[in-house]
N, CA and C atoms of all chains as a GROMACS GRO file, in nm:
protein
  630
    1MET      N    1  -3.211   1.903   0.155
    1MET     CA    2  -3.158   1.738   0.224
    1MET      C    3  -3.238   1.653   0.128
    2ALA      N    4  -3.168   1.525   0.098
    2ALA     CA    5  -3.233   1.445   0.051
    2ALA      C    6  -3.303   1.376   0.158
    3ALA      N    7  -3.402   1.285   0.112
    3ALA     CA    8  -3.452   1.192   0.251
    3ALA      C    9  -3.386   1.073   0.244
    4LEU      N   10  -3.360   1.085   0.353
    4LEU     CA   11  -3.258   0.975   0.436
    4LEU      C   12  -3.372   0.858   0.504
    5GLY      N   13  -3.335   0.741   0.508
    5GLY     CA   14  -3.378   0.641   0.589
    5GLY      C   15  -3.293   0.660   0.706
    6THR      N   16  -3.324   0.610   0.836
    6THR     CA   17  -3.275   0.629   0.959
    6THR      C   18  -3.172   0.556   1.015
    7ILE      N   19  -3.121   0.423   0.929
    7ILE     CA   20  -2.963   0.353   0.929
    7ILE      C   21  -2.890   0.457   0.857
    8GLN      N   22  -2.927   0.518   0.750
    8GLN     CA   23  -2.842   0.578   0.650
    8GLN      C   24  -2.801   0.708   0.735
    9THR      N   25  -2.885   0.758   0.813
    9THR     CA   26  -2.853   0.898   0.873
    9THR      C   27  -2.784   0.870   0.989
   10TRP      N   28  -2.784   0.725   1.059
   10TRP     CA   29  -2.727   0.723   1.150
   10TRP      C   30  -2.574   0.668   1.133
   11ALA      N   31  -2.584   0.620   0.993
   11ALA     CA   32  -2.416   0.566   0.916
   11ALA      C   33  -2.355   0.685   0.903
   12VAL      N   34  -2.410   0.782   0.841
   12VAL     CA   35  -2.331   0.902   0.816
   12VAL      C   36  -2.285   0.960   0.957
   13ILE      N   37  -2.391   0.988   1.041
   13ILE     CA   38  -2.323   1.063   1.172
   13ILE      C   39  -2.227   0.949   1.211
   14VAL      N   40  -2.232   0.815   1.226
   14VAL     CA   41  -2.128   0.750   1.304
   14VAL      C   42  -2.013   0.748   1.224
   15LEU      N   43  -1.961   0.744   1.096
   15LEU     CA   44  -1.912   0.767   1.030
   15LEU      C   45  -1.833   0.911   1.014
   16VAL      N   46  -1.907   0.986   1.052
   16VAL     CA   47  -1.840   1.137   1.032
   16VAL      C   48  -1.764   1.180   1.166
   17VAL      N   49  -1.817   1.109   1.267
   17VAL     CA   50  -1.741   1.092   1.434
   17VAL      C   51  -1.627   1.029   1.406
   18VAL      N   52  -1.645   0.899   1.376
   18VAL     CA   53  -1.527   0.785   1.379
   18VAL      C   54  -1.379   0.875   1.275
   19GLY      N   55  -1.412   0.923   1.157
   19GLY     CA   56  -1.332   1.008   1.083
   19GLY      C   57  -1.259   1.147   1.157
   20SER      N   58  -1.362   1.214   1.211
   20SER     CA   59  -1.293   1.305   1.311
   20SER      C   60  -1.206   1.251   1.403
   21PHE      N   61  -1.252   1.163   1.458
   21PHE     CA   62  -1.156   1.110   1.608
   21PHE      C   63  -1.003   1.063   1.521
   22PHE      N   64  -1.001   1.021   1.444
   22PHE     CA   65  -0.907   0.983   1.333
   22PHE      C   66  -0.805   1.082   1.290
   23LEU      N   67  -0.849   1.157   1.236
   23LEU     CA   68  -0.806   1.286   1.192
   23LEU      C   69  -0.740   1.395   1.300
   24THR      N   70  -0.807   1.360   1.439
   24THR     CA   71  -0.763   1.434   1.544
   24THR      C   72  -0.621   1.328   1.600
   25VAL      N   73  -0.646   1.215   1.618
   25VAL     CA   74  -0.507   1.138   1.634
   25VAL      C   75  -0.395   1.166   1.560
   26GLY      N   76  -0.428   1.169   1.425
   26GLY     CA   77  -0.345   1.196   1.324
   26GLY      C   78  -0.285   1.323   1.349
   27THR      N   79  -0.298   1.421   1.379
   27THR     CA   80  -0.266   1.562   1.394
   27THR      C   81  -0.193   1.544   1.524
   28ILE      N   82  -0.245   1.514   1.611
   28ILE     CA   83  -0.159   1.500   1.768
   28ILE      C   84  -0.055   1.446   1.727
   29GLY      N   85  -0.049   1.303   1.664
   29GLY     CA   86   0.079   1.227   1.649
   29GLY      C   87   0.179   1.358   1.561
   30LEU      N   88   0.141   1.392   1.453
   30LEU     CA   89   0.222   1.475   1.391
   30LEU      C   90   0.300   1.580   1.493
   31LEU      N   91   0.182   1.635   1.574
   31LEU     CA   92   0.246   1.757   1.676
   31LEU      C   93   0.354   1.677   1.747
   32ARG      N   94   0.320   1.579   1.857
   32ARG     CA   95   0.407   1.519   1.978
   32ARG      C   96   0.500   1.433   1.938
   33LEU      N   97   0.505   1.332   1.824
   33LEU     CA   98   0.614   1.226   1.799
   33LEU      C   99   0.737   1.290   1.741
   34PRO      N  100   0.854   1.229   1.800
   34PRO     CA  101   0.983   1.316   1.816
   34PRO      C  102   1.059   1.310   1.652
   35ASN      N  103   1.032   1.252   1.573
   35ASN     CA  104   1.133   1.191   1.456
   35ASN      C  105   1.044   1.227   1.327
   36VAL      N  106   1.149   1.270   1.206
   36VAL     CA  107   1.040   1.288   1.080
   36VAL      C  108   0.974   1.136   1.046
   37TYR      N  109   1.020   1.020   1.078
   37TYR     CA  110   0.944   0.910   1.037
   37TYR      C  111   0.846   0.868   1.131
   38ASN      N  112   0.861   0.880   1.255
   38ASN     CA  113   0.749   0.854   1.347
   38ASN      C  114   0.638   0.978   1.326
   39ARG      N  115   0.656   1.092   1.278
   39ARG     CA  116   0.548   1.131   1.229
   39ARG      C  117   0.515   1.121   1.091
   40MET      N  118   0.590   1.073   1.049
   40MET     CA  119   0.506   1.008   0.880
   40MET      C  120   0.410   0.923   0.928
   41HIS      N  121   0.448   0.802   1.032
   41HIS     CA  122   0.368   0.716   1.052
   41HIS      C  123   0.219   0.771   1.089
   42ALA      N  124   0.225   0.895   1.182
   42ALA     CA  125   0.125   0.936   1.238
   42ALA      C  126   0.004   1.015   1.105
   43THR      N  127   0.075   1.052   1.030
   43THR     CA  128   0.022   1.122   0.918
   43THR      C  129  -0.030   1.028   0.828
   44SER      N  130   0.027   0.892   0.771
   44SER     CA  131  -0.013   0.805   0.697
   44SER      C  132  -0.095   0.708   0.719
   45LYS      N  133  -0.126   0.674   0.910
   45LYS     CA  134  -0.208   0.568   0.894
   45LYS      C  135  -0.333   0.632   0.974
   46PRO      N  136  -0.334   0.670   1.049
   46PRO     CA  137  -0.456   0.768   1.124
   46PRO      C  138  -0.553   0.857   1.056
   47ALA      N  139  -0.458   0.949   0.989
   47ALA     CA  140  -0.508   1.045   0.891
   47ALA      C  141  -0.570   1.016   0.774
   48THR      N  142  -0.520   0.897   0.714
   48THR     CA  143  -0.578   0.821   0.609
   48THR      C  144  -0.699   0.738   0.629
   49ILE      N  145  -0.716   0.689   0.752
   49ILE     CA  146  -0.824   0.622   0.797
   49ILE      C  147  -0.930   0.721   0.813
   50GLY      N  148  -0.875   0.843   0.886
   50GLY     CA  149  -0.990   0.929   0.915
   50GLY      C  150  -1.063   0.975   0.788
   51ALA      N  151  -0.972   0.993   0.657
   51ALA     CA  152  -1.035   1.053   0.544
   51ALA      C  153  -1.108   0.951   0.479
   52VAL      N  154  -1.085   0.828   0.494
   52VAL     CA  155  -1.122   0.730   0.418
   52VAL      C  156  -1.284   0.701   0.484
   53ALA      N  157  -1.275   0.717   0.625
   53ALA     CA  158  -1.438   0.711   0.704
   53ALA      C  159  -1.524   0.838   0.690
   54ILE      N  160  -1.446   0.930   0.639
   54ILE     CA  161  -1.523   1.083   0.592
   54ILE      C  162  -1.582   1.031   0.429
   55PHE      N  163  -1.493   0.961   0.376
   55PHE     CA  164  -1.511   0.924   0.207
   55PHE      C  165  -1.638   0.840   0.214
   56LEU      N  166  -1.658   0.746   0.346
   56LEU     CA  167  -1.746   0.626   0.362
   56LEU      C  168  -1.868   0.691   0.387
   57ALA      N  169  -1.850   0.799   0.476
   57ALA     CA  170  -2.003   0.906   0.508
   57ALA      C  171  -2.048   0.970   0.385
   58GLY      N  172  -1.948   0.990   0.327
   58GLY     CA  173  -2.008   1.054   0.200
   58GLY      C  174  -2.085   0.938   0.074
   59PHE      N  175  -2.014   0.833   0.105
   59PHE     CA  176  -2.086   0.724   0.036
   59PHE      C  177  -2.207   0.677   0.062
   60ALA      N  178  -2.216   0.676   0.206
   60ALA     CA  179  -2.382   0.675   0.256
   60ALA      C  180  -2.418   0.740   0.247
   61TYR      N  181  -2.409   0.889   0.248
   61TYR     CA  182  -2.523   1.005   0.222
   61TYR      C  183  -2.570   0.982   0.085
   62PHE      N  184  -2.489   0.971   0.000
   62PHE     CA  185  -2.513   1.021  -0.182
   62PHE      C  186  -2.560   0.854  -0.191
   63GLY      N  187  -2.554   0.761  -0.151
   63GLY     CA  188  -2.585   0.631  -0.207
   63GLY      C  189  -2.497   0.576  -0.362
   64PRO      N  190  -2.534   0.489  -0.405
   64PRO     CA  191  -2.461   0.413  -0.479
   64PRO      C  192  -2.492   0.500  -0.621
   65GLY      N  193  -2.589   0.541  -0.640
   65GLY     CA  194  -2.611   0.595  -0.761
   65GLY      C  195  -2.553   0.735  -0.828
   66GLY      N  196  -2.540   0.795  -0.729
   66GLY     CA  197  -2.509   0.938  -0.783
   66GLY      C  198  -2.352   0.970  -0.739
   67ALA      N  199  -2.300   1.026  -0.639
   67ALA     CA  200  -2.164   1.059  -0.626
   67ALA      C  201  -2.127   0.950  -0.515
   68GLY      N  202  -2.211   0.851  -0.471
   68GLY     CA  203  -2.131   0.741  -0.412
   68GLY      C  204  -2.010   0.702  -0.472
   69LEU      N  205  -1.987   0.670  -0.604
   69LEU     CA  206  -1.897   0.583  -0.660
   69LEU      C  207  -1.777   0.690  -0.682
   70PRO      N  208  -1.779   0.797  -0.667
   70PRO     CA  209  -1.657   0.902  -0.691
   70PRO      C  210  -1.597   0.856  -0.515
   71SER      N  211  -1.674   0.851  -0.430
   71SER     CA  212  -1.600   0.831  -0.293
   71SER      C  213  -1.550   0.735  -0.279
   72LEU      N  214  -1.605   0.610  -0.351
   72LEU     CA  215  -1.525   0.484  -0.340
   72LEU      C  216  -1.406   0.469  -0.420
   73ILE      N  217  -1.393   0.568  -0.509
   73ILE     CA  218  -1.276   0.564  -0.603
   73ILE      C  219  -1.201   0.652  -0.501
   74GLY      N  220  -1.231   0.782  -0.455
   74GLY     CA  221  -1.143   0.824  -0.354
   74GLY      C  222  -1.069   0.741  -0.260
   75ILE      N  223  -1.132   0.646  -0.177
   75ILE     CA  224  -1.068   0.565  -0.101
   75ILE      C  225  -0.960   0.490  -0.166
   76VAL      N  226  -1.024   0.414  -0.290
   76VAL     CA  227  -0.888   0.333  -0.334
   76VAL      C  228  -0.799   0.431  -0.370
   77PHE      N  229  -0.799   0.551  -0.415
   77PHE     CA  230  -0.685   0.626  -0.469
   77PHE      C  231  -0.618   0.683  -0.320
   78LEU      N  232  -0.656   0.685  -0.229
   78LEU     CA  233  -0.567   0.739  -0.061
   78LEU      C  234  -0.513   0.612  -0.066
   79PHE      N  235  -0.540   0.502  -0.079
   79PHE     CA  236  -0.507   0.349  -0.001
   79PHE      C  237  -0.358   0.361  -0.115
   80LEU      N  238  -0.378   0.377  -0.240
   80LEU     CA  239  -0.251   0.370  -0.322
   80LEU      C  240  -0.127   0.484  -0.313
   81THR      N  241  -0.230   0.584  -0.322
   81THR     CA  242  -0.110   0.700  -0.312
   81THR      C  243  -0.026   0.745  -0.192
   82VAL      N  244  -0.105   0.760  -0.028
   82VAL     CA  245  -0.050   0.768   0.076
   82VAL      C  246   0.092   0.699   0.104
   83PRO      N  247   0.098   0.553   0.084
   83PRO     CA  248   0.195   0.480   0.130
   83PRO      C  249   0.325   0.494   0.024
   84THR      N  250   0.265   0.508  -0.092
   84THR     CA  251   0.373   0.582  -0.215
   84THR      C  252   0.465   0.722  -0.157
   85GLY      N  253   0.365   0.818  -0.119
   85GLY     CA  254   0.424   0.932  -0.110
   85GLY      C  255   0.490   0.932   0.029
   86ALA      N  256   0.450   0.881   0.118
   86ALA     CA  257   0.531   0.839   0.245
   86ALA      C  258   0.633   0.807   0.211
   87HIS      N  259   0.686   0.695   0.135
   87HIS     CA  260   0.793   0.641   0.108
   87HIS      C  261   0.898   0.716   0.034
   88MET      N  262   0.829   0.813  -0.054
   88MET     CA  263   0.919   0.874  -0.132
   88MET      C  264   0.975   1.003  -0.013
   89ILE      N  265   0.913   1.047   0.062
   89ILE     CA  266   0.957   1.106   0.150
   89ILE      C  267   1.066   1.105   0.241
   90SER      N  268   1.030   0.946   0.322
   90SER     CA  269   1.124   0.922   0.401
   90SER      C  270   1.260   0.868   0.342
   91ARG      N  271   1.237   0.858   0.201
   91ARG     CA  272   1.374   0.795   0.172
   91ARG      C  273   1.431   0.936   0.129
   92ALA      N  274   1.391   1.057   0.086
   92ALA     CA  275   1.397   1.156   0.087
   92ALA      C  276   1.494   1.224   0.193
   93ALA      N  277   1.425   1.185   0.335
   93ALA     CA  278   1.510   1.259   0.421
   93ALA      C  279   1.615   1.171   0.496
   94GLU      N  280   1.604   1.028   0.461
   94GLU     CA  281   1.720   0.960   0.479
   94GLU      C  282   1.819   1.007   0.378
   95ARG      N  283   1.829   1.014   0.289
   95ARG     CA  284   1.904   1.049   0.152
   95ARG      C  285   1.941   1.200   0.226
   96THR      N  286   1.885   1.328   0.278
   96THR     CA  287   1.923   1.426   0.324
   96THR      C  288   1.993   1.402   0.482
   97GLY      N  289   2.002   1.317   0.510
   97GLY     CA  290   2.104   1.264   0.652
   97GLY      C  291   2.008   1.314   0.779
   98VAL      N  292   1.863   1.309   0.784
   98VAL     CA  293   1.809   1.302   0.892
   98VAL      C  294   1.845   1.178   0.968
   99PRO      N  295   1.892   1.209   1.104
   99PRO     CA  296   1.914   1.080   1.158
   99PRO      C  297   1.787   0.991   1.213
  100PHE      N  298   1.830   0.865   1.226
  100PHE     CA  299   1.735   0.774   1.310
  100PHE      C  300   1.725   0.808   1.489
  101LEU      N  301   1.601   0.726   1.542
  101LEU     CA  302   1.627   0.750   1.689
  101LEU      C  303   1.684   0.606   1.709
  102GLY      N  304   1.741   0.584   1.825
  102GLY     CA  305   1.810   0.439   1.902
  102GLY      C  306   1.862   0.368   1.778
  103SER      N  307   1.844   0.258   1.773
  103SER     CA  308   1.895   0.142   1.712
  103SER      C  309   1.802   0.141   1.566
  104VAL      N  310   1.759   0.225   1.495
  104VAL     CA  311   1.665   0.188   1.376
  104VAL      C  312   1.773   0.218   1.252
  105THR      N  313   1.754   0.091   1.180
  105THR     CA  314   1.809   0.144   1.042
  105THR      C  315   1.748   0.104   0.908
  106TRP      N  316   1.773   0.176   0.826
  106TRP     CA  317   1.709   0.160   0.673
  106TRP      C  318   1.741   0.025   0.626
  107PRO      N  319   1.615  -0.035   0.582
  107PRO     CA  320   1.591  -0.202   0.555
  107PRO      C  321   1.700  -0.194   0.441
  108GLY      N  322   1.793  -0.299   0.457
  108GLY     CA  323   1.886  -0.375   0.364
  108GLY      C  324   2.027  -0.304   0.406
  109LYS      N  325   2.048  -0.227   0.497
  109LYS     CA  326   2.152  -0.158   0.540
  109LYS      C  327   2.200  -0.236   0.669
  110SER      N  328   2.354  -0.255   0.681
  110SER     CA  329   2.378  -0.309   0.828
  110SER      C  330   2.394  -0.206   0.880
  111ASP      N  331   2.422  -0.280   1.058
  111ASP     CA  332   2.442  -0.167   1.162
  111ASP      C  333   2.550  -0.074   1.122
  112ASP      N  334   2.685  -0.090   1.090
  112ASP     CA  335   2.797  -0.059   1.068
  112ASP      C  336   2.819   0.062   0.986
  113ASP      N  337   2.750   0.041   0.866
  113ASP     CA  338   2.795   0.168   0.772
  113ASP      C  339   2.670   0.263   0.759
  114MET      N  340  -3.726   0.891   1.173
  114MET     CA  341  -3.668   0.999   1.136
  114MET      C  342  -3.606   1.119   1.217
  115ALA      N  343  -3.609   1.071   1.372
  115ALA     CA  344  -3.560   1.134   1.449
  115ALA      C  345  -3.443   1.204   1.426
  116ALA      N  346  -3.356   1.133   1.405
  116ALA     CA  347  -3.212   1.155   1.362
  116ALA      C  348  -3.189   1.258   1.267
  117ASP      N  349  -3.261   1.294   1.168
  117ASP     CA  350  -3.284   1.360   1.045
  117ASP      C  351  -3.178   1.487   1.072
  118GLY      N  352  -3.260   1.548   1.142
  118GLY     CA  353  -3.187   1.695   1.163
  118GLY      C  354  -3.050   1.698   1.247
  119LEU      N  355  -3.007   1.558   1.281
  119LEU     CA  356  -2.856   1.559   1.375
  119LEU      C  357  -2.775   1.556   1.244
  120ILE      N  358  -2.795   1.550   1.139
  120ILE     CA  359  -2.674   1.530   1.015
  120ILE      C  360  -2.620   1.654   1.025
  121GLU      N  361  -2.666   1.790   1.039
  121GLU     CA  362  -2.638   1.921   0.974
  121GLU      C  363  -2.530   1.948   1.086
  122PRO      N  364  -2.582   1.942   1.230
  122PRO     CA  365  -2.476   2.014   1.342
  122PRO      C  366  -2.358   1.936   1.372
  123VAL      N  367  -2.358   1.785   1.334
  123VAL     CA  368  -2.238   1.685   1.356
  123VAL      C  369  -2.162   1.736   1.208
  124VAL      N  370  -2.194   1.734   1.131
  124VAL     CA  371  -2.132   1.758   1.019
  124VAL      C  372  -2.062   1.938   1.012
  125ASN      N  373  -2.135   2.023   1.060
  125ASN     CA  374  -2.062   2.151   1.088
  125ASN      C  375  -1.982   2.160   1.218
  126ALA      N  376  -1.981   2.070   1.331
  126ALA     CA  377  -1.885   2.049   1.435
  126ALA      C  378  -1.755   1.963   1.375
  127ALA      N  379  -1.769   1.889   1.282
  127ALA     CA  380  -1.672   1.819   1.201
  127ALA      C  381  -1.566   1.898   1.153
  128ILE      N  382  -1.663   1.998   1.047
  128ILE     CA  383  -1.600   2.099   0.968
  128ILE      C  384  -1.480   2.171   1.079
  129VAL      N  385  -1.543   2.217   1.162
  129VAL     CA  386  -1.483   2.353   1.253
  129VAL      C  387  -1.356   2.240   1.290
  130LEU      N  388  -1.396   2.147   1.332
  130LEU     CA  389  -1.280   2.039   1.433
  130LEU      C  390  -1.173   2.035   1.324
  131VAL      N  391  -1.178   1.986   1.204
  131VAL     CA  392  -1.098   1.962   1.126
  131VAL      C  393  -1.026   2.072   1.087
  132ALA      N  394  -1.095   2.211   1.044
  132ALA     CA  395  -1.025   2.331   1.012
  132ALA      C  396  -0.893   2.372   1.150
  133LEU      N  397  -0.970   2.365   1.278
  133LEU     CA  398  -0.878   2.369   1.368
  133LEU      C  399  -0.715   2.273   1.369
  134LEU      N  400  -0.756   2.156   1.318
  134LEU     CA  401  -0.651   2.055   1.319
  134LEU      C  402  -0.559   2.083   1.190
  135ASN      N  403  -0.614   2.154   1.086
  135ASN     CA  404  -0.536   2.209   1.014
  135ASN      C  405  -0.418   2.332   1.054
  136LEU      N  406  -0.481   2.424   1.137
  136LEU     CA  407  -0.417   2.520   1.207
  136LEU      C  408  -0.312   2.445   1.282
  137LEU      N  409  -0.341   2.350   1.370
  137LEU     CA  410  -0.226   2.302   1.449
  137LEU      C  411  -0.120   2.213   1.344
  138CYS      N  412  -0.126   2.187   1.218
  138CYS     CA  413  -0.060   2.096   1.136
  138CYS      C  414   0.034   2.226   1.045
  139GLY      N  415  -0.040   2.340   1.060
  139GLY     CA  416   0.070   2.474   1.011
  139GLY      C  417   0.158   2.481   1.114
  140TYR      N  418   0.136   2.472   1.222
  140TYR     CA  419   0.229   2.504   1.350
  140TYR      C  420   0.348   2.396   1.312
  141ARG      N  421   0.329   2.264   1.262
  141ARG     CA  422   0.457   2.178   1.251
  141ARG      C  423   0.507   2.232   1.107
  142ALA      N  424   0.401   2.272   0.994
  142ALA     CA  425   0.486   2.330   0.892
  142ALA      C  426   0.575   2.430   0.883
  143VAL      N  427   0.535   2.520   0.991
  143VAL     CA  428   0.630   2.643   0.997
  143VAL      C  429   0.759   2.609   1.107
  144ARG      N  430   0.728   2.544   1.191
  144ARG     CA  431   0.820   2.527   1.298
  144ARG      C  432   0.911   2.396   1.261
  145GLY      N  433   0.868   2.311   1.201
  145GLY     CA  434   0.923   2.157   1.178
  145GLY      C  435   1.074   2.163   1.149
  146PRO      N  436   1.164   2.097   1.220
  146PRO     CA  437   1.316   2.112   1.226
  146PRO      C  438   1.367   2.111   1.061
  147THR      N  439   1.330   1.977   0.998
  147THR     CA  440   1.386   1.970   0.872
  147THR      C  441   1.293   1.979   0.764
  148VAL      N  442   1.330   1.992   0.645
  148VAL     CA  443   1.264   1.992   0.501
  148VAL      C  444   1.158   1.884   0.525
  149PRO      N  445   1.181   1.776   0.538
  149PRO     CA  446   1.086   1.660   0.520
  149PRO      C  447   0.985   1.651   0.659
  150ASP      N  448   1.002   1.728   0.712
  150ASP     CA  449   0.928   1.766   0.853
  150ASP      C  450   0.804   1.820   0.777
  151ARG      N  451   0.830   1.944   0.708
  151ARG     CA  452   0.732   2.041   0.659
  151ARG      C  453   0.674   1.967   0.523
  152VAL      N  454   0.712   1.883   0.482
  152VAL     CA  455   0.635   1.809   0.351
  152VAL      C  456   0.552   1.703   0.413
  153VAL      N  457   0.592   1.655   0.566
  153VAL     CA  458   0.472   1.588   0.588
  153VAL      C  459   0.368   1.642   0.674
  154ALA      N  460   0.382   1.757   0.698
  154ALA     CA  461   0.283   1.830   0.769
  154ALA      C  462   0.177   1.901   0.652
  155LEU      N  463   0.255   1.936   0.538
  155LEU     CA  464   0.173   1.968   0.427
  155LEU      C  465   0.112   1.862   0.350
  156ASP      N  466   0.166   1.728   0.378
  156ASP     CA  467   0.086   1.619   0.324
  156ASP      C  468  -0.086   1.606   0.410
  157ALA      N  469  -0.023   1.595   0.562
  157ALA     CA  470  -0.107   1.617   0.650
  157ALA      C  471  -0.251   1.699   0.628
  158ILE      N  472  -0.184   1.818   0.588
  158ILE     CA  473  -0.273   1.942   0.603
  158ILE      C  474  -0.368   1.911   0.426
  159ALA      N  475  -0.305   1.888   0.362
  159ALA     CA  476  -0.382   1.849   0.226
  159ALA      C  477  -0.466   1.724   0.264
  160THR      N  478  -0.440   1.619   0.343
  160THR     CA  479  -0.557   1.545   0.352
  160THR      C  480  -0.640   1.571   0.441
  161ASN      N  481  -0.650   1.668   0.521
  161ASN     CA  482  -0.770   1.698   0.611
  161ASN      C  483  -0.863   1.806   0.518
  162VAL      N  484  -0.785   1.861   0.400
  162VAL     CA  485  -0.843   1.952   0.316
  162VAL      C  486  -0.966   1.833   0.245
  163VAL      N  487  -0.900   1.714   0.232
  163VAL     CA  488  -0.972   1.646   0.130
  163VAL      C  489  -1.118   1.622   0.185
  164ALA      N  490  -1.067   1.566   0.341
  164ALA     CA  491  -1.213   1.546   0.398
  164ALA      C  492  -1.272   1.654   0.421
  165ILE      N  493  -1.260   1.775   0.438
  165ILE     CA  494  -1.317   1.915   0.469
  165ILE      C  495  -1.419   1.910   0.329
  166ALA      N  496  -1.319   1.850   0.213
  166ALA     CA  497  -1.430   1.924   0.077
  166ALA      C  498  -1.549   1.784   0.076
  167VAL      N  499  -1.528   1.635   0.125
  167VAL     CA  500  -1.630   1.559   0.156
  167VAL      C  501  -1.748   1.578   0.268
  168LEU      N  502  -1.689   1.642   0.342
  168LEU     CA  503  -1.745   1.711   0.420
  168LEU      C  504  -1.881   1.826   0.405
  169PHE      N  505  -1.800   1.920   0.335
  169PHE     CA  506  -1.880   2.029   0.275
  169PHE      C  507  -1.980   1.976   0.195
  170ALA      N  508  -1.954   1.866   0.096
  170ALA     CA  509  -2.055   1.796  -0.012
  170ALA      C  510  -2.160   1.740   0.059
  171ILE      N  511  -2.149   1.685   0.181
  171ILE     CA  512  -2.267   1.642   0.276
  171ILE      C  513  -2.332   1.737   0.336
  172LYS      N  514  -2.249   1.853   0.381
  172LYS     CA  515  -2.315   1.991   0.445
  172LYS      C  516  -2.426   2.021   0.361
  173THR      N  517  -2.387   2.066   0.219
  173THR     CA  518  -2.459   2.136   0.100
  173THR      C  519  -2.561   2.068   0.032
  174ASP      N  520  -2.513   1.904   0.047
  174ASP     CA  521  -2.610   1.816  -0.043
  174ASP      C  522  -2.591   1.842  -0.178
  175ARG      N  523  -2.446   1.889  -0.202
  175ARG     CA  524  -2.413   1.909  -0.360
  175ARG      C  525  -2.289   1.783  -0.400
  176PRO      N  526  -2.293   1.707  -0.482
  176PRO     CA  527  -2.245   1.601  -0.485
  176PRO      C  528  -2.102   1.630  -0.590
  177LEU      N  529  -2.103   1.763  -0.655
  177LEU     CA  530  -1.978   1.818  -0.714
  177LEU      C  531  -1.861   1.833  -0.637
  178PHE      N  532  -1.879   1.840  -0.499
  178PHE     CA  533  -1.759   1.825  -0.397
  178PHE      C  534  -1.680   1.730  -0.371
  179VAL      N  535  -1.754   1.620  -0.394
  179VAL     CA  536  -1.692   1.483  -0.388
  179VAL      C  537  -1.554   1.471  -0.504
  180THR      N  538  -1.614   1.515  -0.625
  180THR     CA  539  -1.506   1.540  -0.755
  180THR      C  540  -1.399   1.612  -0.699
  181VAL      N  541  -1.409   1.734  -0.626
  181VAL     CA  542  -1.326   1.831  -0.628
  181VAL      C  543  -1.259   1.776  -0.535
  182SER      N  544  -1.285   1.674  -0.402
  182SER     CA  545  -1.210   1.629  -0.319
  182SER      C  546  -1.102   1.512  -0.380
  183LEU      N  547  -1.164   1.474  -0.486
  183LEU     CA  548  -1.069   1.362  -0.565
  183LEU      C  549  -0.970   1.453  -0.628
  184VAL      N  550  -0.954   1.557  -0.706
  184VAL     CA  551  -0.895   1.658  -0.745
  184VAL      C  552  -0.762   1.695  -0.647
  185LEU      N  553  -0.830   1.718  -0.516
  185LEU     CA  554  -0.754   1.795  -0.420
  185LEU      C  555  -0.649   1.666  -0.383
  186ALA      N  556  -0.684   1.541  -0.424
  186ALA     CA  557  -0.608   1.426  -0.340
  186ALA      C  558  -0.511   1.425  -0.462
  187ILE      N  559  -0.532   1.405  -0.610
  187ILE     CA  560  -0.468   1.416  -0.699
  187ILE      C  561  -0.350   1.473  -0.681
  188ILE      N  562  -0.381   1.607  -0.655
  188ILE     CA  563  -0.275   1.752  -0.632
  188ILE      C  564  -0.189   1.704  -0.517
  189ALA      N  565  -0.228   1.678  -0.434
  189ALA     CA  566  -0.145   1.649  -0.286
  189ALA      C  567  -0.078   1.532  -0.346
  190PHE      N  568  -0.088   1.436  -0.384
  190PHE     CA  569  -0.006   1.344  -0.420
  190PHE      C  570   0.118   1.398  -0.492
  191LEU      N  571   0.046   1.444  -0.623
  191LEU     CA  572   0.143   1.528  -0.723
  191LEU      C  573   0.301   1.597  -0.651
  192SER      N  574   0.230   1.666  -0.590
  192SER     CA  575   0.288   1.765  -0.494
  192SER      C  576   0.388   1.730  -0.388
  193THR      N  577   0.336   1.605  -0.342
  193THR     CA  578   0.450   1.530  -0.255
  193THR      C  579   0.538   1.465  -0.319
  194VAL      N  580   0.510   1.405  -0.403
  194VAL     CA  581   0.624   1.314  -0.488
  194VAL      C  582   0.699   1.422  -0.546
  195ALA      N  583   0.657   1.534  -0.600
  195ALA     CA  584   0.753   1.636  -0.660
  195ALA      C  585   0.852   1.697  -0.586
  196VAL      N  586   0.812   1.723  -0.444
  196VAL     CA  587   0.882   1.807  -0.373
  196VAL      C  588   1.031   1.688  -0.302
  197ALA      N  589   0.931   1.563  -0.281
  197ALA     CA  590   1.042   1.445  -0.253
  197ALA      C  591   1.168   1.412  -0.300
  198LYS      N  592   1.123   1.419  -0.486
  198LYS     CA  593   1.202   1.402  -0.582
  198LYS      C  594   1.304   1.543  -0.558
  199PHE      N  595   1.275   1.645  -0.548
  199PHE     CA  596   1.333   1.761  -0.540
  199PHE      C  597   1.450   1.775  -0.431
  200VAL      N  598   1.418   1.715  -0.319
  200VAL     CA  599   1.477   1.732  -0.214
  200VAL      C  600   1.583   1.624  -0.230
  201THR      N  601   1.538   1.504  -0.266
  201THR     CA  602   1.645   1.407  -0.300
  201THR      C  603   1.717   1.432  -0.413
  202GLU      N  604   1.690   1.470  -0.526
  202GLU     CA  605   1.790   1.469  -0.662
  202GLU      C  606   1.825   1.646  -0.654
  203GLY      N  607   1.770   1.727  -0.626
  203GLY     CA  608   1.804   1.883  -0.639
  203GLY      C  609   1.726   1.896  -0.768
  204ASP      N  610   1.686   1.787  -0.835
  204ASP     CA  611   1.581   1.840  -0.980
  204ASP      C  612   1.488   1.753  -0.970
  205ILE      N  613   1.370   1.794  -1.065
  205ILE     CA  614   1.234   1.724  -1.045
  205ILE      C  615   1.274   1.609  -1.149
  206ILE      N  616   1.305   1.699  -1.312
  206ILE     CA  617   1.284   1.576  -1.416
  206ILE      C  618   1.422   1.570  -1.458
  207VAL      N  619   1.474   1.412  -1.404
  207VAL     CA  620   1.613   1.379  -1.436
  207VAL      C  621   1.632   1.270  -1.568
  208THR      N  622   1.730   1.340  -1.647
  208THR     CA  623   1.750   1.251  -1.781
  208THR      C  624   1.821   1.162  -1.754
  209GLN      N  625   1.768   1.006  -1.802
  209GLN     CA  626   1.838   0.902  -1.786
  209GLN      C  627   1.972   0.890  -1.874
  210GLU      N  628   2.038   0.823  -1.845
  210GLU     CA  629   2.194   0.838  -1.981
  210GLU      C  630   2.169   0.720  -2.053
   0.00000   0.00000   0.00000
C-alpha cells in the first residue's frame, strides 16, 4: 500500500462510502419504481453519481501522476455515454409500445395521438 | 496516520455491498416485465461492475484495474446501444437508401 497522507486517506474513505450509498439508492430505485422510464431515471442518475464518486476515490488514492488520470477520463466517459444509452433505451421502449404512466407523453407529441 | 489501516476494511465492505447490489439487479434482469427493463438492469449491472473494478484497484494497489474499468465501461455502452438499436429496428446495421 502506497504511503498516503491523512487527508488523502480520509478522502478515499469518504468517497468510497458516498459512492456505495448512491449505488445502493440506484439499485433500490431499479427494484421499486413502477415503470421502465422511472427505472431508467434511477439507474442513469444515482448509479452514475455512485460510480463517479468511486472513480474520484481512485483518483484520490493513486494521485495525479499514475492511474489518477484514467480515473478522470472514466468520469468524463460516464457523463458522456450514460445519458446517451438511457435515451436510446427509452426511445426503443417507446417504439415497442411500453405504456407511460398517467398523463406523461413523449416530447414533441400531442396528447391526442 | 491513524486512518491508514481503515482503507482496506472500508473498501472490502464496499466490494461486498456492490456485489450484493448486483444480485438484486439480476432479479430485475430475470423478472423484468419488458425487454427494455432487462436492458436497463444489465446497464446498472455494468455500472456496478465498473465500480467494483475501481474498488479492486484500490484494494490491491494495482493501477492496471482502473484501465480495466474503462474498457468495461466502453463495452457496456456499446452493448446498450446495440441492444437498443436491435429492439427498435430489428437489425443492428441498417443500410441507408
